[in-house]
C-alpha positions in Angstrom: -57.0 181.1 171.6 -56.5 177.5 172.1 -58.4 175.2 174.2 -56.3 174.0 177.1 -58.4 171.0 177.7 -59.1 169.4 180.9 -56.5 170.3 183.7 -56.5 170.9 187.4 -59.3 173.2 188.4 -57.9 176.4 190.2 -58.9 176.7 193.8 -61.9 179.0 194.5 -61.1 182.6 195.0 -60.7 183.1 198.8 -62.9 186.3 198.9 -62.2 189.2 201.1 -61.9 187.3 204.3 -59.2 184.9 203.0 -61.3 181.7 202.9 -63.4 180.0 200.3 -67.0 181.3 200.4 -66.0 184.6 201.5 -68.4 186.3 199.1 -71.2 184.6 200.8 -70.0 186.3 203.9 -69.9 189.7 202.4 -73.3 189.2 201.0 -74.7 188.4 204.4 -73.0 191.5 206.0 -74.4 193.7 203.2 -77.9 192.3 203.8 -77.6 192.7 207.5 -76.5 196.2 207.3 -79.5 196.9 205.0 -81.9 195.5 207.5 -80.3 197.5 210.3 -80.5 200.6 208.3 -84.2 200.1 207.7 -84.9 199.3 211.1 -83.3 202.5 212.4 -85.0 204.5 209.8 -88.4 202.9 211.1 -87.4 203.7 214.6 -86.6 207.4 213.9 -89.9 207.7 211.9 -91.7 206.4 214.9 -89.9 208.7 217.1 -91.0 211.6 214.7 -94.6 210.5 214.8 -94.6 210.5 218.5 -93.0 214.0 218.7 -95.5 215.3 216.2 -98.7 213.9 218.3 -97.2 215.2 221.7 -96.0 218.4 220.3 -98.9 219.4 218.3 -102.1 217.8 219.7 -101.8 215.9 223.1 -99.8 216.5 226.0 -99.8 214.6 229.2 -98.6 215.0 232.9 -99.3 218.7 233.3 -99.3 220.0 236.8 -102.6 221.6 237.8 -101.0 225.1 237.8 -100.8 224.8 234.1 -104.4 223.9 233.5 -106.8 226.8 233.2 -108.7 228.0 236.3 -112.0 226.6 235.3 -110.6 223.1 235.9 -111.6 223.2 239.5 -109.9 220.8 242.0 -109.4 220.9 245.8 -106.9 222.4 248.2 -103.7 220.5 248.3 -104.6 218.5 245.1 -102.0 215.9 244.2 -101.9 215.0 240.5 -101.5 211.4 239.5 -102.5 211.7 235.8 -103.7 214.5 233.5 -103.8 215.2 229.9 -104.8 218.0 227.5 -106.2 217.2 224.1 -107.6 219.1 221.1 -110.8 217.7 219.6 -111.6 217.6 215.7 -113.6 220.5 216.3 -110.9 222.5 217.9 -112.4 222.3 221.5 -110.2 221.5 224.3 -110.5 218.5 226.5 -108.8 218.6 230.0 -108.6 215.3 232.1 -107.2 215.4 235.6 -107.0 212.6 238.3 -105.6 212.8 241.7 -105.8 212.7 245.4 -107.4 215.2 247.7 -106.6 215.1 251.3 -110.2 215.1 252.5 -112.7 212.3 252.9 -115.4 212.1 250.1 -118.4 213.2 252.1 -116.7 216.3 253.3 -115.3 217.2 250.0 -118.6 216.8 248.0 -120.2 219.9 249.5 -117.0 222.1 249.5 -116.4 221.0 245.9 -119.7 221.9 244.7 -119.6 225.3 246.5 -116.1 225.9 244.8 -117.5 224.9 241.4 -120.4 227.4 241.8 -118.1 230.0 243.0 -116.1 229.7 239.6 -119.3 230.3 237.6 -120.5 226.5 237.1 -124.1 225.5 237.4 -123.9 222.2 239.2 -125.9 219.1 239.3 -124.9 216.3 241.8 -126.2 212.8 242.3 -125.0 212.5 245.9 -123.0 209.4 245.0 -119.9 211.3 244.0 -121.0 212.2 240.5 -121.0 215.8 239.5 -122.0 217.3 236.2 -121.6 221.1 235.7 -122.0 223.6 233.0 -120.7 227.2 232.5 -123.3 229.0 230.2 -121.1 232.0 229.6 -118.1 229.9 228.7 -120.0 227.2 227.1 -117.8 224.6 228.9 -119.0 221.1 230.4 -117.3 219.7 233.5 -117.8 216.1 234.8 -116.3 215.2 238.0 -116.3 211.9 240.1 -115.3 211.7 243.8 -114.5 208.4 245.1 -112.8 206.9 248.3 -109.1 206.8 247.7 -107.4 203.4 247.5 -104.4 205.0 249.2 -106.0 206.3 252.4 -109.7 206.1 253.3 -109.4 209.6 254.6 -108.6 211.0 251.2 -110.5 211.3 247.9 -109.6 210.3 244.5 -110.9 213.2 242.2 -111.5 212.6 238.3 -112.1 215.8 236.5 -113.1 216.0 232.8 -113.6 219.6 231.1 -114.6 220.1 227.7 -114.7 223.5 225.9 -117.0 224.6 223.1 -120.1 222.7 224.3 -123.0 224.8 222.8 -125.9 223.2 224.4 -126.1 222.5 228.1 -126.6 218.7 229.3 -130.1 217.2 229.7 -131.9 218.5 232.7 -130.0 221.8 232.9 -132.0 225.0 232.1 -131.9 226.1 228.6 -130.2 229.5 227.8 -132.6 232.3 227.1 
């Protein structure tokens, strides 16, 4: 093959888009597509992780009717927030917060009587803090009654119940 020598340089290949530099555009589109696919995979991985957490271990927003009867609330209780979680030891933790349509002073006595009716041994600090323990079920309940920010004639009730508590809290009688 003979050397043709210097001559006119052919124009650059127009590329797939019909203009010079089209290969750079094609490369840009391929890289952008790869980035979008990677972001989509990360997004679906995140959704899968959320599904696993909510499906297997933690759920929130349960209505009080789905909570066990040991989680004592008040009559006409309106849930604002609730969750159920499993601890590392396999015990269940129930957290419920909501509004009771009665003022805190009146609810305190009624609520303590209701807890005792459901088998709880109750200690109250008379400031709205209640600690209870069920010896037969080995469960601990902590409740807080505060004046509602919505209506002064209502009470905000926060209840936390933990199952599988083998020892009663301090200042409670020891089981025999």
